[in-house]
C-alpha positions in Angstrom: -187.4 -129.1 -31.7 -186.7 -125.4 -32.3 -188.0 -124.2 -35.7 -186.2 -121.5 -37.6 -186.5 -119.5 -40.8 -183.7 -118.1 -43.0 -183.7 -114.9 -45.0 -181.2 -114.1 -47.7 -180.7 -110.7 -49.4 -178.5 -111.0 -52.5 -177.7 -107.7 -54.3 -175.2 -106.1 -56.5 -172.9 -105.2 -53.7 -173.0 -108.4 -51.6 -175.1 -111.0 -49.8 -176.5 -111.0 -46.3 -178.1 -113.9 -44.3 -180.3 -113.7 -41.2 -181.9 -116.4 -39.0 -185.0 -116.0 -36.9 -187.4 -118.2 -34.9 -190.3 -119.5 -37.0 -192.7 -119.0 -34.2 -191.6 -115.4 -33.4 -193.6 -112.3 -34.2 -196.6 -114.0 -35.9 -198.1 -110.7 -36.9 -194.9 -108.9 -37.9 -191.3 -109.3 -39.0 -189.5 -112.1 -37.2 -186.7 -110.7 -35.0 -183.3 -112.0 -36.2 -181.5 -114.3 -33.8 -178.4 -113.6 -35.8 -177.2 -112.1 -39.1 -174.1 -112.2 -41.2 -172.5 -110.7 -44.3 -171.7 -113.6 -46.6 -169.5 -111.9 -49.2 -170.6 -111.7 -52.8 -172.0 -110.5 -55.0 -173.2 -113.8 -56.5 -171.7 -114.5 -59.9 -173.8 -114.3 -63.0 -173.0 -116.3 -66.1 -174.5 -117.4 -69.4 -177.2 -119.3 -67.6 -178.1 -116.5 -65.2 -177.4 -116.2 -61.5 -175.1 -119.0 -60.4 -176.9 -121.2 -57.8 -173.8 -123.1 -56.8 -172.0 -119.9 -55.9 -175.0 -118.6 -53.9 -175.1 -121.9 -52.0 -171.3 -121.7 -51.3 -171.9 -118.3 -49.7 -175.1 -119.0 -47.9 -174.9 -122.5 -46.4 -171.7 -122.1 -44.2 -173.2 -118.8 -42.8 -176.6 -120.5 -42.2 -175.0 -123.4 -40.3 -172.9 -121.0 -38.3 -175.9 -118.9 -37.4 -177.8 -122.1 -36.3 -174.9 -123.2 -34.2 -174.7 -119.8 -32.5 -178.4 -119.5 -31.9 -178.9 -123.1 -30.9 -175.8 -124.2 -28.9 -175.5 -127.7 -27.7 -175.3 -129.6 -31.0 -172.9 -130.0 -33.8 -173.8 -128.6 -37.2 -175.0 -131.3 -39.6 -176.4 -131.6 -43.1 -180.2 -131.6 -43.2 -180.9 -129.2 -40.4 -178.0 -127.8 -38.4 -177.5 -128.5 -34.7 -179.3 -131.6 -33.4 -182.9 -130.9 -32.6 -183.1 -127.8 -34.8 -184.2 -127.2 -38.4 -185.0 -124.5 -40.8 -188.6 -124.6 -41.7 -188.6 -122.0 -44.5 -186.1 -120.1 -46.6 -186.6 -116.9 -48.6 -184.0 -115.7 -51.0 -184.4 -112.2 -52.4 -182.1 -111.6 -55.3 -181.3 -108.8 -57.7 -182.1 -110.1 -61.2 -184.3 -113.0 -60.0 -187.1 -112.2 -62.4 -185.0 -112.4 -65.6 -181.9 -114.3 -64.5 -183.3 -116.7 -61.9 -184.1 -119.8 -63.9 -181.1 -121.8 -62.5 -181.9 -120.7 -59.0 -185.5 -121.9 -59.3 -184.3 -125.2 -60.6 -181.6 -125.9 -58.0 -182.2 -124.0 -54.7 -185.4 -125.6 -53.4 -183.9 -129.1 -53.5 -180.6 -127.9 -52.1 -182.1 -126.1 -49.1 -184.4 -129.1 -48.4 -181.3 -131.5 -48.4 -178.9 -129.3 -46.6 -181.1 -127.4 -44.1 -184.3 -129.5 -44.0 -186.3 -126.6 -45.4 -189.9 -127.6 -46.1 -190.7 -124.4 -48.1 -188.4 -122.2 -50.2 -189.4 -118.8 -51.7 -187.3 -117.2 -54.4 -188.1 -113.6 -54.8 -187.0 -110.6 -56.8 -185.2 -108.1 -54.6 -188.0 -105.6 -55.4 -190.5 -108.0 -53.7 -188.4 -108.5 -50.5 -187.9 -104.7 -50.5 -191.7 -104.4 -50.6 -192.2 -106.9 -47.8 -189.6 -105.2 -45.7 -191.1 -101.7 -46.2 -194.8 -102.4 -46.2 -195.2 -106.0 -45.0 -198.4 -107.5 -46.3 -200.4 -104.3 -47.0 -201.6 -103.1 -50.4 -199.6 -100.3 -51.8 -196.4 -99.4 -53.7 -192.7 -99.3 -52.9 -190.2 -97.3 -54.8 -186.6 -98.5 -54.5 -184.2 -95.9 -55.8 -180.4 -95.9 -55.8 -178.3 -96.0 -58.8 -181.4 -97.3 -60.6 -185.1 -97.0 -59.9 -188.0 -99.5 -59.8 -191.5 -99.4 -58.4 -193.4 -102.4 -57.2 -197.0 -102.6 -56.1 -199.7 -105.1 -55.2 -203.3 -105.2 -54.2 -202.5 -108.6 -52.6 -204.0 -110.3 -55.7 -201.2 -109.7 -58.2 -197.9 -107.9 -58.5 -197.2 -104.9 -60.8 -193.8 -103.4 -61.6 -192.7 -100.2 -63.4 -189.3 -99.4 -64.7 -186.2 -101.0 -63.4 -185.0 -101.4 -67.0 -181.4 -100.2 -66.4 -179.6 -97.0 -67.1 -179.8 -97.2 -70.9 -183.5 -98.0 -71.2 -185.1 -96.6 -68.1 -184.4 -96.3 -64.3 -186.0 -92.9 -64.9 -185.5 -90.6 -61.9 -182.8 -92.8 -60.4 -179.3 -91.7 -59.4 -177.7 -92.6 -62.8 -180.5 -90.7 -64.5 -180.1 -87.6 -62.4 -176.3 -87.7 -62.7 -176.4 -88.1 -66.5 -178.8 -85.2 -66.8 -176.5 -83.1 -64.7 -173.5 -83.9 -66.7 -175.4 -83.2 -70.0 -176.2 -79.7 -68.6 -172.6 -79.3 -67.7 -171.4 -80.1 -71.2 -174.1 -77.8 -72.7 -172.6 -75.0 -70.7 -169.1 -76.0 -71.8 -170.3 -75.8 -75.4 -172.3 -72.6 -75.0 -175.6 -74.4 -75.9 -179.0 -73.6 -74.5 -180.0 -75.5 -71.4 -176.5 -75.5 -69.9 -175.6 -74.9 -66.3 -172.4 -73.1 -65.3 -172.8 -74.3 -61.7 -173.0 -77.9 -62.8 -170.1 -77.5 -65.2 -168.0 -76.2 -62.3 -169.0 -79.1 -60.0 -168.3 -81.6 -62.8 -164.8 -80.3 -63.4 -164.1 -80.2 -59.7 -165.1 -83.8 -59.0 -164.6 -85.5 -62.4 -162.0 -83.5 -64.2 -161.9 -81.4 -67.4 -165.2 -81.5 -69.2 -163.7 -82.3 -72.6 -162.2 -85.5 -71.2 -165.4 -86.8 -69.6 -166.4 -89.1 -72.6 -163.0 -90.7 -72.8 -163.0 -91.4 -69.0 -166.6 -92.5 -68.7 -167.5 -94.6 -71.8 -164.9 -97.3 -71.4 -165.9 -98.0 -67.7 -167.9 -101.1 -66.8 -169.3 -99.2 -63.8 -170.8 -96.3 -65.8 -174.2 -96.3 -63.9 -172.4 -96.0 -60.6 -170.1 -93.2 -61.9 -173.2 -91.3 -63.3 -175.0 -91.8 -60.0 -172.1 -90.4 -58.0 -172.8 -87.0 -59.6 -176.5 -87.0 -58.5 -175.7 -85.5 -55.0 -173.8 -82.6 -56.8 -177.0 -81.9 -58.8 -179.0 -81.8 -55.6 -176.5 -79.5 -53.9 -176.8 -77.0 -56.9 -180.6 -77.2 -57.0 -181.1 -74.5 -54.3 -179.5 -71.8 -56.5 -179.4 -73.1 -60.0 -182.6 -73.3 -62.0 -181.3 -76.0 -64.4 -180.3 -78.3 -61.4 -183.7 -77.6 -59.8 -185.5 -78.6 -63.0 -183.6 -81.9 -63.2 -184.6 -82.7 -59.6 -188.2 -81.8 -60.4 -188.2 -84.0 -63.5 -186.7 -86.9 -61.5 -189.5 -86.5 -58.9 -192.1 -86.6 -61.7 -190.6 -89.7 -63.2 -190.5 -91.5 -59.8 -194.1 -90.5 -59.0 -195.2 -91.7 -62.4 -193.8 -95.1 -61.8 -195.4 -95.2 -58.3 -198.7 -94.3 -59.8 -198.4 -97.0 -62.5 -198.2 -99.8 -59.8 -200.1 -98.4 -56.8 -203.5 -100.0 -56.4 -206.7 -98.0 -56.0 -208.2 -97.9 -52.6 -207.9 -95.8 -49.5 -205.8 -98.5 -47.7 -202.9 -98.1 -50.1 -199.6 -97.0 -48.8 -196.4 -95.8 -50.5 -192.9 -96.2 -49.1 -189.6 -94.9 -50.5 -186.5 -97.0 -50.0 -182.9 -96.8 -51.2 -179.9 -94.5 -51.0 -181.1 -92.0 -53.5 -183.6 -90.5 -51.0 -180.7 -89.6 -48.7 -179.9 -86.6 -50.9 -182.8 -85.0 -49.1 -185.2 -82.1 -49.8 -184.1 -81.1 -53.3 -185.7 -84.4 -54.4 -188.1 -85.1 -51.6 -189.9 -81.8 -51.7 -191.0 -82.0 -55.4 -191.6 -85.8 -55.0 -194.1 -85.2 -52.1 -195.9 -82.7 -54.3 -196.0 -85.1 -57.3 -197.2 -88.0 -55.2 -200.0 -85.9 -53.6 -201.2 -84.8 -57.0 -201.0 -88.3 -58.7 -202.0 -90.5 -55.8 -204.3 -88.5 -53.4 -205.9 -91.7 -52.1 -202.6 -93.2 -50.9 -200.6 -92.4 -47.8 -196.9 -92.1 -47.8 -195.3 -93.9 -44.9 -191.7 -94.6 -43.7 -190.3 -98.0 -44.8 -190.6 -100.3 -41.8 -187.5 -102.4 -42.7 -185.0 -103.4 -45.4 -185.0 -106.2 -48.0 -183.4 -108.7 -45.5 -186.2 -108.0 -43.1 -188.6 -108.6 -46.0 -187.0 -112.0 -46.7 -187.4 -113.0 -43.1 -191.1 -111.8 -43.1 -191.8 -113.9 -46.2 -190.1 -117.0 -44.7 -191.8 -116.5 -41.4 -195.2 -116.3 -42.9 -194.6 -119.3 -45.1 -193.5 -121.3 -42.1 -197.0 -120.6 -40.6 -198.7 -121.1 -44.0 -200.1 -117.6 -43.7 -198.4 -115.6 -46.4 -200.8 -112.9 -47.9 -198.4 -111.6 -50.6 -199.3 -113.2 -54.0 -197.1 -115.8 -55.6 -195.8 -115.0 -59.1 -193.7 -117.3 -61.4 -191.0 -114.7 -61.9 -191.3 -112.4 -58.9 -192.2 -114.7 -56.0 -191.7 -118.4 -56.8 -192.7 -120.6 -53.9 -191.8 -124.4 -53.7 -193.0 -126.6 -50.9 -190.4 -129.3 -50.7 -191.7 -131.2 -47.7 -188.2 -131.0 -46.2 -185.6 -133.6 -46.6 -182.3 -134.9 -45.2 -179.2 -136.1 -46.9 -178.4 -139.7 -46.6 
């Protein structure tokens, strides 16, 4: 019997599924035998993330991946092609910590019945991002895109900082930078101190007349993404505009402060930076390197080894071998050993 593990990455823009051999790469991330986009994002309702919608997206792709990776048998409930089963599943989902109660109640039993899974891990996407970036080493991972969250562990417990959304936090993230840049643009429009003529020019070029910005921004449901879309403009202006440069330096300080809040002491600690925000390059990375060196001289900054889907596969693979070193947590990394099961 071939043993498999399944990784799921469910985020705000969609859902991905990957399958790997349970006995592959025992000391590292399992190599996917297949992966698929599964649509999404998963619906969220009054009870939190919808487990039935997630299963509707995941199960057909999981069975198709099993059929492709293990030809010679027809897909069936409780394990896929004949002679093959999924030993462990790890789902990393945005919002799991606060909106995942229904997932924790439904998914372990469903994956046991439908795929024969003997172990199911339900993780916050920050945890699978950590596992993908650093594996099972102590340290901190900063995930920054539209928002910003830092997650760290000493392998005994998890710590998180920020990730509170664009109204209450996400300090240093894309929406935070974009909002600060647009504020500086409007200050220049008004003739107030702290304004930036360069940012005003860029705002009117890409978003329209300054006086109309509130009316076009406030009614939108995707305000964080619209704000974050201006962050690259702030970065482009930072080389010649002191206000834009100050915003990037303050963003770097906020990101480093969150990393310092979660990074464990000890010379083995590592820091990895993940997420699309860091693609804006040196206007952010240069001050961030200085801030991290000053706040965390004991930690070493390293490239992220993989993405959250790779992290979900790593967790599932280690669980299948009963060798996971990352600490369980009721909200952040919920692990259920089902013993497997097959539908009648």
